[in-house]
PDB file of N, CA, C, O and CB in Angstrom:
ATOM      1  N   UNK A   1       0.820  -1.232  -0.095  1.00  0.00           N
ATOM      2  CA  UNK A   1       0.102  -0.119  -0.388  1.00  0.00           C
ATOM      3  C   UNK A   1       0.745   1.192   0.152  1.00  0.00           C
ATOM      4  O   UNK A   1       1.225   1.399   1.266  1.00  0.00           O
ATOM      5  CB  UNK A   1      -1.229  -0.313   0.119  1.00  0.00           C
ATOM      6  N   UNK A   2       0.648   1.917  -0.780  1.00  0.00           N
ATOM      7  CA  UNK A   2       1.226   3.687  -1.014  1.00  0.00           C
ATOM      8  C   UNK A   2       0.374   4.798  -0.495  1.00  0.00           C
ATOM      9  O   UNK A   2      -0.613   5.318  -1.015  1.00  0.00           O
ATOM     10  CB  UNK A   2       1.330   4.150  -2.680  1.00  0.00           C
ATOM     11  N   UNK A   3       0.894   5.020   0.503  1.00  0.00           N
ATOM     12  CA  UNK A   3      -0.369   6.219   0.918  1.00  0.00           C
ATOM     13  C   UNK A   3      -0.276   7.201   0.235  1.00  0.00           C
ATOM     14  O   UNK A   3      -1.136   8.068   0.392  1.00  0.00           O
ATOM     15  CB  UNK A   3      -0.421   6.849   2.312  1.00  0.00           C
ATOM     16  N   UNK A   4       0.596   7.373  -0.576  1.00  0.00           N
ATOM     17  CA  UNK A   4       0.490   8.977  -1.669  1.00  0.00           C
ATOM     18  C   UNK A   4      -0.278   8.355  -2.600  1.00  0.00           C
ATOM     19  O   UNK A   4      -0.375   9.085  -3.586  1.00  0.00           O
ATOM     20  CB  UNK A   4       2.112   9.791  -2.542  1.00  0.00           C
ATOM     21  N   UNK A   5      -0.961   7.170  -2.749  1.00  0.00           N
ATOM     22  CA  UNK A   5      -2.037   7.298  -3.867  1.00  0.00           C
ATOM     23  C   UNK A   5      -3.291   7.262  -3.098  1.00  0.00           C
ATOM     24  O   UNK A   5      -4.213   6.811  -3.778  1.00  0.00           O
ATOM     25  CB  UNK A   5      -2.004   6.091  -5.034  1.00  0.00           C
ATOM     26  N   UNK A   6      -3.528   7.497  -2.244  1.00  0.00           N
ATOM     27  CA  UNK A   6      -4.777   7.689  -1.473  1.00  0.00           C
ATOM     28  C   UNK A   6      -5.619   9.221  -1.735  1.00  0.00           C
ATOM     29  O   UNK A   6      -5.118  10.333  -1.571  1.00  0.00           O
ATOM     30  CB  UNK A   6      -4.313   7.539   0.126  1.00  0.00           C
ATOM     31  N   UNK A   7      -6.696   8.995  -2.079  1.00  0.00           N
ATOM     32  CA  UNK A   7      -6.915  10.410  -2.160  1.00  0.00           C
ATOM     33  C   UNK A   7      -7.064  11.394  -0.733  1.00  0.00           C
ATOM     34  O   UNK A   7      -7.382  10.724   0.249  1.00  0.00           O
ATOM     35  CB  UNK A   7      -8.180  10.493  -2.975  1.00  0.00           C
ATOM     36  N   UNK A   8      -6.888  12.855  -0.472  1.00  0.00           N
ATOM     37  CA  UNK A   8      -6.346  13.328   0.722  1.00  0.00           C
ATOM     38  C   UNK A   8      -7.435  12.926   1.778  1.00  0.00           C
ATOM     39  O   UNK A   8      -7.046  12.991   2.944  1.00  0.00           O
ATOM     40  CB  UNK A   8      -6.020  14.905   0.655  1.00  0.00           C
ATOM     41  N   UNK A   9      -8.302  12.655   1.645  1.00  0.00           N
ATOM     42  CA  UNK A   9      -8.851  12.318   2.771  1.00  0.00           C
ATOM     43  C   UNK A   9      -9.033  11.054   3.715  1.00  0.00           C
ATOM     44  O   UNK A   9      -9.666  10.897   4.759  1.00  0.00           O
ATOM     45  CB  UNK A   9      -9.708  12.627   2.532  1.00  0.00           C
ATOM     46  N   UNK A  10      -8.241  10.216   2.953  1.00  0.00           N
ATOM     47  CA  UNK A  10      -8.323   8.754   3.113  1.00  0.00           C
ATOM     48  C   UNK A  10      -6.999   8.837   3.693  1.00  0.00           C
ATOM     49  O   UNK A  10      -6.883   8.442   4.853  1.00  0.00           O
ATOM     50  CB  UNK A  10      -8.583   7.727   1.765  1.00  0.00           C
ATOM     51  N   UNK A  11      -5.893   9.321   3.035  1.00  0.00           N
ATOM     52  CA  UNK A  11      -4.360   9.774   3.655  1.00  0.00           C
ATOM     53  C   UNK A  11      -4.436  10.799   4.834  1.00  0.00           C
ATOM     54  O   UNK A  11      -3.517  10.936   5.642  1.00  0.00           O
ATOM     55  CB  UNK A  11      -3.389  10.558   2.433  1.00  0.00           C
ATOM     56  N   UNK A  12      -5.282  11.313   4.860  1.00  0.00           N
ATOM     57  CA  UNK A  12      -5.152  12.155   6.150  1.00  0.00           C
ATOM     58  C   UNK A  12      -5.765  11.028   7.128  1.00  0.00           C
ATOM     59  O   UNK A  12      -4.955  10.992   8.054  1.00  0.00           O
ATOM     60  CB  UNK A  12      -6.073  13.778   6.139  1.00  0.00           C
ATOM     61  N   UNK A  13      -6.713  10.155   7.378  1.00  0.00           N
ATOM     62  CA  UNK A  13      -7.081   9.223   8.264  1.00  0.00           C
ATOM     63  C   UNK A  13      -6.039   8.236   8.444  1.00  0.00           C
ATOM     64  O   UNK A  13      -5.939   7.716   9.555  1.00  0.00           O
ATOM     65  CB  UNK A  13      -8.267   8.650   7.893  1.00  0.00           C
ATOM     66  N   UNK A  14      -4.873   7.741   7.078  1.00  0.00           N
ATOM     67  CA  UNK A  14      -3.908   7.365   7.464  1.00  0.00           C
ATOM     68  C   UNK A  14      -3.167   7.476   8.242  1.00  0.00           C
ATOM     69  O   UNK A  14      -2.853   6.675   9.123  1.00  0.00           O
ATOM     70  CB  UNK A  14      -3.565   7.363   7.039  1.00  0.00           C
ATOM     71  N   UNK A  15      -2.674   8.772   7.964  1.00  0.00           N
ATOM     72  CA  UNK A  15      -1.587   9.443   8.668  1.00  0.00           C
ATOM     73  C   UNK A  15      -2.017   9.902  10.376  1.00  0.00           C
ATOM     74  O   UNK A  15      -1.341  10.316  11.318  1.00  0.00           O
ATOM     75  CB  UNK A  15      -1.216  10.833   7.684  1.00  0.00           C
ATOM     76  N   UNK A  16      -3.530   9.580  10.193  1.00  0.00           N
ATOM     77  CA  UNK A  16      -3.831   9.910  11.508  1.00  0.00           C
ATOM     78  C   UNK A  16      -4.055   8.199  12.797  1.00  0.00           C
ATOM     79  O   UNK A  16      -4.595   8.071  13.895  1.00  0.00           O
ATOM     80  CB  UNK A  16      -5.439  10.969  11.216  1.00  0.00           C
ATOM     81  N   UNK A  17      -3.563   7.552  12.183  1.00  0.00           N
ATOM     82  CA  UNK A  17      -3.426   5.878  12.896  1.00  0.00           C
ATOM     83  C   UNK A  17      -2.068   5.735  13.623  1.00  0.00           C
ATOM     84  O   UNK A  17      -1.129   6.354  13.123  1.00  0.00           O
ATOM     85  CB  UNK A  17      -3.432   4.498  11.594  1.00  0.00           C
ATOM     86  N   UNK A  18      -1.889   5.170  14.484  1.00  0.00           N
ATOM     87  CA  UNK A  18      -0.640   4.897  15.310  1.00  0.00           C
ATOM     88  C   UNK A  18       0.297   4.586  14.037  1.00  0.00           C
ATOM     89  O   UNK A  18      -0.050   4.303  12.891  1.00  0.00           O
ATOM     90  CB  UNK A  18      -0.790   3.531  16.544  1.00  0.00           C
ATOM     91  N   UNK A  19       1.273   4.690  14.446  1.00  0.00           N
ATOM     92  CA  UNK A  19       2.720   4.452  13.798  1.00  0.00           C
ATOM     93  C   UNK A  19       2.591   2.492  13.214  1.00  0.00           C
ATOM     94  O   UNK A  19       2.629   2.019  12.078  1.00  0.00           O
ATOM     95  CB  UNK A  19       4.270   4.835  15.417  1.00  0.00           C
ATOM     96  N   UNK A  20       2.445   1.837  14.518  1.00  0.00           N
ATOM     97  CA  UNK A  20       2.812   0.420  14.164  1.00  0.00           C
ATOM     98  C   UNK A  20       1.609   0.090  13.110  1.00  0.00           C
ATOM     99  O   UNK A  20       1.831  -0.595  12.111  1.00  0.00           O
ATOM    100  CB  UNK A  20       2.870  -0.680  15.597  1.00  0.00           C
ATOM    101  N   UNK A  21       0.494   0.552  13.363  1.00  0.00           N
ATOM    102  CA  UNK A  21      -0.513   0.094  12.225  1.00  0.00           C
ATOM    103  C   UNK A  21      -0.344   0.750  10.947  1.00  0.00           C
ATOM    104  O   UNK A  21      -0.591  -0.029  10.027  1.00  0.00           O
ATOM    105  CB  UNK A  21      -1.952   0.340  12.610  1.00  0.00           C
ATOM    106  N   UNK A  22      -0.056   1.753  10.617  1.00  0.00           N
ATOM    107  CA  UNK A  22       0.652   2.219   9.468  1.00  0.00           C
ATOM    108  C   UNK A  22       1.724   1.243   8.958  1.00  0.00           C
ATOM    109  O   UNK A  22       1.437   0.594   7.951  1.00  0.00           O
ATOM    110  CB  UNK A  22       1.267   3.520   9.785  1.00  0.00           C
ATOM    111  N   UNK A  23       2.602   1.111   9.378  1.00  0.00           N
ATOM    112  CA  UNK A  23       3.409   0.010   9.397  1.00  0.00           C
ATOM    113  C   UNK A  23       2.795  -1.312   8.565  1.00  0.00           C
ATOM    114  O   UNK A  23       3.124  -1.746   7.461  1.00  0.00           O
ATOM    115  CB  UNK A  23       3.650  -0.284  10.873  1.00  0.00           C
ATOM    116  N   UNK A  24       1.998  -1.685   9.305  1.00  0.00           N
ATOM    117  CA  UNK A  24       1.349  -3.026   9.192  1.00  0.00           C
ATOM    118  C   UNK A  24       0.594  -2.864   7.856  1.00  0.00           C
ATOM    119  O   UNK A  24       0.595  -3.701   6.953  1.00  0.00           O
ATOM    120  CB  UNK A  24       0.334  -3.421  10.502  1.00  0.00           C
ATOM    121  N   UNK A  25      -0.055  -1.675   7.846  1.00  0.00           N
ATOM    122  CA  UNK A  25      -0.991  -1.547   6.190  1.00  0.00           C
ATOM    123  C   UNK A  25      -0.037  -1.247   5.050  1.00  0.00           C
ATOM    124  O   UNK A  25      -0.305  -1.539   3.884  1.00  0.00           O
ATOM    125  CB  UNK A  25      -2.242  -0.094   6.100  1.00  0.00           C
ATOM    126  N   UNK A  26       1.283  -0.550   5.495  1.00  0.00           N
ATOM    127  CA  UNK A  26       2.090  -0.284   4.350  1.00  0.00           C
ATOM    128  C   UNK A  26       2.623  -1.925   3.573  1.00  0.00           C
ATOM    129  O   UNK A  26       2.743  -2.305   2.408  1.00  0.00           O
ATOM    130  CB  UNK A  26       3.475   0.744   4.974  1.00  0.00           C
ATOM    131  N   UNK A  27       2.879  -2.690   5.197  1.00  0.00           N
ATOM    132  CA  UNK A  27       3.338  -3.805   4.821  1.00  0.00           C
ATOM    133  C   UNK A  27       2.327  -4.924   3.847  1.00  0.00           C
ATOM    134  O   UNK A  27       2.554  -5.754   2.967  1.00  0.00           O
ATOM    135  CB  UNK A  27       3.756  -4.316   6.091  1.00  0.00           C
ATOM    136  N   UNK A  28       1.424  -4.542   4.379  1.00  0.00           N
ATOM    137  CA  UNK A  28       0.520  -5.635   3.478  1.00  0.00           C
ATOM    138  C   UNK A  28       0.263  -5.630   1.726  1.00  0.00           C
ATOM    139  O   UNK A  28       1.017  -4.831   1.171  1.00  0.00           O
ATOM    140  CB  UNK A  28      -0.973  -5.471   4.080  1.00  0.00           C
ATOM    141  N   UNK A  29      -0.345  -6.123   1.108  1.00  0.00           N
ATOM    142  CA  UNK A  29      -0.755  -6.665  -0.271  1.00  0.00           C
ATOM    143  C   UNK A  29      -1.840  -5.857  -0.612  1.00  0.00           C
ATOM    144  O   UNK A  29      -2.019  -5.461  -1.764  1.00  0.00           O
ATOM    145  CB  UNK A  29      -1.159  -8.201  -0.335  1.00  0.00           C
ATOM    146  N   UNK A  30      -2.642  -5.564   0.413  1.00  0.00           N
ATOM    147  CA  UNK A  30      -3.722  -4.656   0.484  1.00  0.00           C
ATOM    148  C   UNK A  30      -3.720  -3.432  -0.506  1.00  0.00           C
ATOM    149  O   UNK A  30      -2.675  -2.784  -0.571  1.00  0.00           O
ATOM    150  CB  UNK A  30      -3.761  -4.180   1.830  1.00  0.00           C
ATOM    151  N   UNK A  31      -4.997  -2.982  -1.430  1.00  0.00           N
ATOM    152  CA  UNK A  31      -5.248  -1.846  -1.896  1.00  0.00           C
ATOM    153  C   UNK A  31      -6.856  -1.466  -1.015  1.00  0.00           C
ATOM    154  O   UNK A  31      -7.723  -2.069  -0.382  1.00  0.00           O
ATOM    155  CB  UNK A  31      -5.206  -1.971  -3.646  1.00  0.00           C
ATOM    156  N   UNK A  32      -6.598  -0.329  -1.392  1.00  0.00           N
ATOM    157  CA  UNK A  32      -8.065   0.426  -0.187  1.00  0.00           C
ATOM    158  C   UNK A  32      -8.175   1.196  -1.649  1.00  0.00           C
ATOM    159  O   UNK A  32      -7.297   1.765  -2.298  1.00  0.00           O
ATOM    160  CB  UNK A  32      -7.655   1.766   1.900  1.00  0.00           C
ATOM    161  N   UNK A  33      -9.973   0.949  -2.001  1.00  0.00           N
ATOM    162  CA  UNK A  33     -10.695   1.860  -2.702  1.00  0.00           C
ATOM    163  C   UNK A  33     -11.104   2.834  -2.185  1.00  0.00           C
ATOM    164  O   UNK A  33     -11.418   3.793  -2.889  1.00  0.00           O
ATOM    165  CB  UNK A  33     -11.556   1.467  -3.189  1.00  0.00           C
ATOM    166  N   UNK A  34     -11.247   2.893  -0.542  1.00  0.00           N
ATOM    167  CA  UNK A  34     -12.165   4.122   0.093  1.00  0.00           C
ATOM    168  C   UNK A  34     -11.401   4.326   1.475  1.00  0.00           C
ATOM    169  O   UNK A  34     -10.536   3.556   1.893  1.00  0.00           O
ATOM    170  CB  UNK A  34     -14.015   3.690   0.362  1.00  0.00           C
ATOM    171  N   UNK A  35     -11.805   5.367   2.062  1.00  0.00           N
ATOM    172  CA  UNK A  35     -11.512   5.590   3.193  1.00  0.00           C
ATOM    173  C   UNK A  35     -12.261   4.797   4.369  1.00  0.00           C
ATOM    174  O   UNK A  35     -11.759   4.690   5.487  1.00  0.00           O
ATOM    175  CB  UNK A  35     -11.616   6.840   3.237  1.00  0.00           C
ATOM    176  N   UNK A  36     -13.605   4.208   3.995  1.00  0.00           N
ATOM    177  CA  UNK A  36     -14.501   2.957   4.419  1.00  0.00           C
ATOM    178  C   UNK A  36     -13.606   1.972   4.769  1.00  0.00           C
ATOM    179  O   UNK A  36     -13.399   1.582   5.918  1.00  0.00           O
ATOM    180  CB  UNK A  36     -15.482   2.375   3.303  1.00  0.00           C
ATOM    181  N   UNK A  37     -12.964   1.489   3.545  1.00  0.00           N
ATOM    182  CA  UNK A  37     -12.176   0.292   3.553  1.00  0.00           C
ATOM    183  C   UNK A  37     -11.354   0.205   4.348  1.00  0.00           C
ATOM    184  O   UNK A  37     -11.334  -0.743   5.134  1.00  0.00           O
ATOM    185  CB  UNK A  37     -11.619   0.021   2.594  1.00  0.00           C
ATOM    186  N   UNK A  38     -10.227   1.412   4.360  1.00  0.00           N
ATOM    187  CA  UNK A  38      -9.025   1.556   5.187  1.00  0.00           C
ATOM    188  C   UNK A  38      -9.635   1.710   6.386  1.00  0.00           C
ATOM    189  O   UNK A  38      -8.690   1.601   7.168  1.00  0.00           O
ATOM    190  CB  UNK A  38      -8.041   2.688   4.850  1.00  0.00           C
ATOM    191  N   UNK A  39     -10.664   1.903   7.067  1.00  0.00           N
ATOM    192  CA  UNK A  39     -10.964   2.129   8.262  1.00  0.00           C
ATOM    193  C   UNK A  39     -11.356   0.947   8.885  1.00  0.00           C
ATOM    194  O   UNK A  39     -11.466   0.857  10.108  1.00  0.00           O
ATOM    195  CB  UNK A  39     -11.829   3.060   8.345  1.00  0.00           C
ATOM    196  N   UNK A  40     -11.585  -0.020   8.058  1.00  0.00           N
ATOM    197  CA  UNK A  40     -12.385  -1.511   8.410  1.00  0.00           C
ATOM    198  C   UNK A  40     -10.876  -1.906   8.755  1.00  0.00           C
ATOM    199  O   UNK A  40     -10.550  -1.884   9.942  1.00  0.00           O
ATOM    200  CB  UNK A  40     -13.437  -2.614   6.928  1.00  0.00           C
ATOM    201  N   UNK A  41     -10.131  -2.192   7.987  1.00  0.00           N
ATOM    202  CA  UNK A  41      -8.844  -3.213   8.388  1.00  0.00           C
ATOM    203  C   UNK A  41      -7.831  -2.377   9.361  1.00  0.00           C
ATOM    204  O   UNK A  41      -7.055  -2.910  10.154  1.00  0.00           O
ATOM    205  CB  UNK A  41      -7.887  -3.752   6.861  1.00  0.00           C
ATOM    206  N   UNK A  42      -7.986  -0.905   9.146  1.00  0.00           N
ATOM    207  CA  UNK A  42      -7.178  -0.598  10.606  1.00  0.00           C
ATOM    208  C   UNK A  42      -8.063  -0.719  11.864  1.00  0.00           C
ATOM    209  O   UNK A  42      -7.499  -0.854  12.950  1.00  0.00           O
ATOM    210  CB  UNK A  42      -6.569   0.987  10.654  1.00  0.00           C
ATOM    211  N   UNK A  43      -9.288  -0.684  11.804  1.00  0.00           N
ATOM    212  CA  UNK A  43      -9.840  -0.939  13.200  1.00  0.00           C
ATOM    213  C   UNK A  43      -9.649  -2.351  13.384  1.00  0.00           C
ATOM    214  O   UNK A  43      -9.359  -2.664  14.538  1.00  0.00           O
ATOM    215  CB  UNK A  43     -11.377  -0.534  13.410  1.00  0.00           C
ATOM    216  N   UNK A  44      -9.744  -3.367  12.479  1.00  0.00           N
ATOM    217  CA  UNK A  44      -9.388  -4.569  12.832  1.00  0.00           C
ATOM    218  C   UNK A  44      -8.073  -4.839  13.727  1.00  0.00           C
ATOM    219  O   UNK A  44      -7.883  -5.521  14.734  1.00  0.00           O
ATOM    220  CB  UNK A  44      -9.327  -5.190  11.683  1.00  0.00           C
ATOM    221  N   UNK A  45      -7.155  -3.928  12.849  1.00  0.00           N
ATOM    222  CA  UNK A  45      -6.112  -4.063  13.229  1.00  0.00           C
ATOM    223  C   UNK A  45      -5.626  -3.598  14.778  1.00  0.00           C
ATOM    224  O   UNK A  45      -4.902  -4.260  15.521  1.00  0.00           O
ATOM    225  CB  UNK A  45      -5.558  -3.557  12.287  1.00  0.00           C
ATOM    226  N   UNK A  46      -6.102  -2.549  15.004  1.00  0.00           N
ATOM    227  CA  UNK A  46      -6.240  -1.817  16.282  1.00  0.00           C
ATOM    228  C   UNK A  46      -7.241  -3.189  17.622  1.00  0.00           C
ATOM    229  O   UNK A  46      -6.994  -3.370  18.814  1.00  0.00           O
ATOM    230  CB  UNK A  46      -7.369  -0.022  15.746  1.00  0.00           C
ATOM    231  N   UNK A  47      -8.052  -3.702  16.957  1.00  0.00           N
ATOM    232  CA  UNK A  47      -8.627  -4.837  17.773  1.00  0.00           C
ATOM    233  C   UNK A  47      -7.744  -5.965  18.609  1.00  0.00           C
ATOM    234  O   UNK A  47      -7.801  -6.697  19.597  1.00  0.00           O
ATOM    235  CB  UNK A  47      -9.414  -5.573  16.824  1.00  0.00           C
ATOM    236  N   UNK A  48      -6.805  -5.545  17.403  1.00  0.00           N
ATOM    237  CA  UNK A  48      -5.440  -7.178  17.884  1.00  0.00           C
ATOM    238  C   UNK A  48      -4.883  -6.589  18.962  1.00  0.00           C
ATOM    239  O   UNK A  48      -4.272  -7.353  19.710  1.00  0.00           O
ATOM    240  CB  UNK A  48      -3.775  -7.724  16.577  1.00  0.00           C
ATOM    241  N   UNK A  49      -4.909  -5.775  19.170  1.00  0.00           N
ATOM    242  CA  UNK A  49      -4.002  -4.358  20.080  1.00  0.00           C
ATOM    243  C   UNK A  49      -2.620  -3.744  19.468  1.00  0.00           C
ATOM    244  O   UNK A  49      -1.629  -3.463  20.142  1.00  0.00           O
ATOM    245  CB  UNK A  49      -3.402  -4.942  21.744  1.00  0.00           C
ATOM    246  N   UNK A  50      -2.740  -3.603  18.169  1.00  0.00           N
ATOM    247  CA  UNK A  50      -1.600  -2.951  17.618  1.00  0.00           C
ATOM    248  C   UNK A  50      -1.323  -1.583  17.586  1.00  0.00           C
ATOM    249  O   UNK A  50      -0.283  -1.176  17.068  1.00  0.00           O
ATOM    250  CB  UNK A  50      -1.530  -3.253  16.520  1.00  0.00           C
TER     251      UNK A  50
END
């Protein structure tokens, strides 16, 4: 995942996440088509204690 390819609102949300969650998302092969999709995956990571 490349944050630079996200729209501004989604990118702002991404950068508001804890650094460890950002890193996990960037290391993944996931691609996000919307802020809602990114939020869903980020929330799953946060629930796991990341």
